[in-house]
N, C-alpha and C positions, 0 to 999 in steps of 0.2 A: 719443550715443543707446541709449535702454537695451540688454543682449544680451540677444537670441532668447527668447521663453518657450516652456516645452515641455510646459507641461501648460494647460489651459484648462477649470477648473471649472466641474461640470454645472449647469446653468440647474435643474435640477429634484433631487433628491437621489434617490440610488441605492434599488433595494430594499431590505429589510433582509432578509437570509437567517440561518436557524437552523440550523445544523451541530450534526447530531444524531448521538452516537458512543456507544459503553460508554464509553470511559476518555477523557480529556484532561486532561494530554499524558500520551501512553503510550510507553515507551521504546524497543517496536519499531515502532513508528511517526512517525519523523521524516517521513516525506514527508507525514503527513496535519499536522504541527504547523508544517511550511516553507510549506505549503499554505494556512493561516489563516493566518499571521504575513504572508503576499506581499498575500493579498486585502484584509491590515485596512491594509497600506500602499498600497496604488493605492484606499485611503479605502471600500470595501465595509463598509457597515455586516453588521458579524457577531456573534450572538448564537452562544455554544458551548453546547449540551446534553448531558451523558454521564447515559446511563441508568445507572451505576457510579460510587460515589463516586469520594475521590481517591485514585492510586497511583502517586507517583512515584519506585516505585526502577529504579534504573540511569539515572535519566533526566541527560542534561547538563546541567551548570551554567545554559546557556541555557533547555533547557525546566523548571527549577525557577525559573526568575526571571520568568517570563512571566507576565504581571499583565493580560491581555484578558480580554474579556466572557466568565466562565464559568459554568455554572449547573451545579450536581452535582447528579445525583437520591440513587440510593444507599438501603438499608435504612433510612436516617431516614427517606426521603419516601415512604416506603408508607404511613402512613397518609393523607397525604397525597392520593396518588393512587385510592385507596380511596373519598377524600373527595367526589375529582373524579368516580370513574365512577359515586358514586352520582347526583351531580346530573346528569350527564348523563342517568342511566335516567330520572329524574324528568322530566327534560326531552322529551326525546325516548324515548321508550321503544322505539318500533320499529326507530330507526336503530341504537339499543347491541343490542338482540335481533338485528339484521342483520349487526353487525359480530360479537359473541359467536358467532352459527351461521358465518360465513364465514371466522374468523381466528383464533378459541380453539382449541376443538375441531378443531386441524390437525396432523395427523403431519407429524413432524421424522426428519429424519436418526438424529439420536441422542438420547439424555438431555441431554446439555449442550444441544444444538442445540434442544429440546422447552422446557428451563427456561429459557433465555435468551429465546425468542419469548414464552412466556406473564407472563413480566415486563417487556419490553418492551412487549405488546401494553397491560396494565393502567398502564404508563407515561405509556401515548401520550395517555389522558384528562387528568390532568396538562398533560403535554408542550401539547394543543391548549389549554386555559385560557389558559396561562404565553405562546403565542404570540400568539392571538388578543388578549390584554393590551397586550403589546408592539409587536404594531404589524408584524408579520412579514409579510414579500409572500410569500417563497419557503422551504419547508422541505426542505430536502437534507440529505441520510442517507449518510454516508462510506464506509458497508457495506452489503451486499443484505440482507443475513440482519435481525436483531434489531432494530438499530438503525433500519434500514427501513418495520419493523413498525411501532412506535413512529410514526413520521411518517405511516406509512400511516395509521394510526387518527385519529391529528388533523387531518391532513385533509379524512377521510371527515365527520368531527364539524365544521367550521369552514367547510369550503370552500376553505381558501388551499393551493395547489396544492403539489407533493410532487414530488421528485423523490433519483435516489439512484443510486452509484456501485456498482458493481458490481470484484470485484477480483481475486478467487483462490479462495481456501476458503469465501468466503461467498457466493459461486456455482458450486461446486464441489465435491461434487454439487447440484445445484439447490436453493434453501431450498423447504418444502412451501407457501409465500407468493408465490414468484416468480413464479410466474403473475399473478396476480392484483394484485402490487404494479407490474408491468411492463404491466398492462394500465392501472392508475388513472394510471401518474407522468404528470409533465408530460412529462418527457425522462428517457434515463438516461443516463448514462458510465461509458467507463470506460478502463483507460490502456493497455490493448492491441489489436493488430489482432484475436489472435486472440478476445478476448471479443466484441468486436461481433459474430461473425458465432453466438456461442454464445446471448451476451442476445439478437439479433434473433428466434430462433425462440419467444419465451416472450412476444411482440410481438401484438397484434392482428394479423388477416388485413390487409396494406397499410399497415403502420405499422412497416415496420422503419427507417421516416428516425428514428423517436424516440431509438436508437443513437447516441451521439455518440462518437467517439475522442478524447478531449486526454490525451498522456502526465502522469506524474508529473515533475515538476523534480530538475534533481541535489539532494539533502539536505544537502550539508555546507554550513557557514555559510561564503559567500563562496566564493572558488575554491580548486580543490583545492591542494594544495601539489606543487610539482614533484619529482616522487622524483629521488634524488641517481642520479648518473651511475654507471651498473653498473660496478662492481670486476672486473677476470680475477678469473674464479672457479674457485677452489680448495676442497677441500671438499666438504660436504654442501649438497645446494640444500635450500632451505625453501617448501615450498609450505604457501599458505596456505585454511581454509574458515570460513565466517562465516552463520551461521545459528541459530533457534531448533533445541533437538532433539527436529524434529515427525519424523512420518512422511513427511512431502512432503519432505525434504530430501534424502534417499539419502545418506545418509552410513555407513550399514554398507557400498554401495556401494564409498564412496571406502574403505575399510578391504581390503575384497579386493583394490581398485585398488595400493592401499600395500603389502601382504604382495607382491603380484605382482612388483611394482618390487623391492621390497629378498632377492624372491629372484634376480631376474636383476641382482643384484650393483648396482644405481644406487644412490648416495651421499642420501638424501633421507629428509627429514623431514618430518612434518606439525603443524601448529597452526590446531587448530579451537577458534574460538573462539563462546562462547556457551551458551546452558541450557536447561532444559527438560523434559519429563516424560520424555523418553528418558535421563535422563542415566544412570540405573544401568542401561541396557540396552546403552547404547553402551558404556560402562565394561566392564561384562562380556564382550562383544564382543573388546571389544582384550587384557582376560586370555585369553581363548580363544584369540587369533589371535597371542599373543604379541608383543604391538605397542605397549606399552606405553612400552617405552623408546624408542620413536620417535613420540611422539604427545604435543605438550605441550596439557591441557586449563586456557586460565587462567579460565576462565568466564565469565560474562557481560562485557563491556565496556562504557560506555558510546561512544555513535556518536560524539563526538565526540574520541573517542582511537581510532577506528577506523583512521585514515589509518598512525596511528607502525607497525601492521603490516603494513601498504600497501607503506611504504617498505622495510621490512627484511625482506621476502620477495620470493620469485622467480616464483612464480606463484600467481593463484587459481583454485580450482577451483572448479564450482557443481553437486553429482550430484545436483541434482531430479529426482523421478520424480512419476509419478501416482500416486496408492495405488489399490488396491481398487475402494473405493469410489468414483473417480472425483477425491478432493480430489487438487490440484496448486496450484504455484505459477503467479502472473503471469508479471509481469519481477521476479525477486529484485533488489530497489535496490541490494544489494552489486556485482554489475556494472557499471551505470553506477559509482559512487562507484570502483571498483578500475579502469576504465577513465581516467574523469577524472584518476587521479592516473597512468594509464601505465605500470600492471601490466597483464601478459597475463591471459588469461583462458582458463580449457578448462572448457566447459559439454554440459549435454544437451541434447536437441532437445524441450522441452519446451514448450508454452504457447506463450506469446510469448517465450521467449529466442532463436528464431533472428531475430528483428527486431532485434535490437542482435548478437548473435554470429553472423555469415555468415560460413561454414566458409571459413578459409584467407585469410580480407580483414580482419577484425577478432577474431578468435581464433578456438579449435577445434571443434568441434559433436558429439557423439557423439550414440549411440544411451544411451539411461536405458535404466536397468538392466544396464549391458553394462559389468564391469569390467574386463574383456580390451581391452576399446576404449579404456575412458577410461584406463589404466593407457599404452597405446601414445600418445596424446596428450598426455599428460603426460612423457611420455618424450622425443618429438621439442619441447617447447617448454622444456624445461631445454636440451637436448643443441642443440639448433638457436638460439642466444640471437639472432642477428642479426636471423632470420626473427621471432621471438618478438616481439621490441620491434617490427619493423615493423607487425605485427598493432598492439600494442597502440595505438601511435602513431595506426593509421587508427582503432581505438576510440574513441578519445581525440577527435578531430575527429566522430565519427559522433552519441557521445552531446551533445559538445559542441552539434551543431544540434537534433536530437530530443528534448533535455530541458532545452532552457536554461530557466532562469525566469521570464525575463523574456516571453519568447515563451507560453509554456504555461499562465500563471498571467493573461495576459490573455485569449486565450483561452479560458480558463472564467470570468472576470467577462463576457467577451461572450456566454459561452452562456445565462450567467443573466441577461443585458440581454435578448438576441432573444428568450426564453421568457416573462420575464416584464416587466422594461422594457419592452420597446417595445407590450405590450396596453395598458400602463399610460399611457403618453406620456413614459415618464420616458429619457432619452439617456445614454449613458453618457459620460464625458470623453473631451474626444480629445487622446488622447498623442504624436500625431504632431505633430514640428517645426512651428512659424510662422515663416512666412519674415520677414527683416528689414524 
């Protein structure tokens, strides 16, 4: 007798999904890369559209080797975008005029956001033609800001439904078109519970059910390697922080906490992995605080090499903060990655972080912008290693459940099927085992 079958092919093809982003693949968006690859592995037809060109700087070998369906715009597409705009204006002048009034001359939170929105608005005209020509059933933007603007324009022109995912800085503070995009989207997806409540306020009255929670998946390729058994501690403790050098990451507060620990003669050193616009500012702060001898700055490290740092350090610190304008993290993926490796974590109570770091159970949680509390939590984790490792073990079990790749990718695929496939009579493949 043949072995049990675990997959049944669908009677009809799955709906073709357009995935709209600024860049793909992007070194800092491993979670989206993993999402696209996993959906393709489930035979979900995906066509990726990027509003900008190619940017492989810092990408892992796996990202560089990706040969999936990607159509990139960028500066070389400007003429094609303008041509598509004029074709649409000749064909449907009232619709295009309405789009211009509603979405083009819209105040954004800063000049960068404005430029991104204007470019993506115009890109939406080319996206509309290509989605219509390639049989797209759903236009899905992986971010709620510029890419969602392009998806919104394309949807309005073609009638193809669109949806978007809201994550962190793309919805905090709100994009100037977030309410209109939330109104017109078939559904909204987000990756943490705190964002659900935030996004629901932009939906039409009585339509809070448009917002769906599907967590990200763990981002290491395959299972995270097991951390070596800790050796008896002698000498200096090593703490680790990983992230973009940006305003929401709270690294200045981490430096203040480190200085406090050094004054209290706690033998500790920090490795800060990353890069970004705040590089010069952070280096100057380290010099002012005379901490340069106690902080290693290895620069940006490709994602597939970060496990080596997690295995060689005693603690991960995630000092996220809410910036003055409301910008904030969602749940930094580095938290789940560290816990999946069994590395203890101290983090701040920003946005969705408490969903993973449950104080005293899976790690220690402290108020944001409170270097004294941050230093105390770090000291506890370093001095009470048995308790710290128990919490890390609890955290590892939690993230294995919450961020399981198979579970969450199937949930995302099923979300597409419920909203697009069901109305078209399309059925998803049955992935449950068949009895022998």
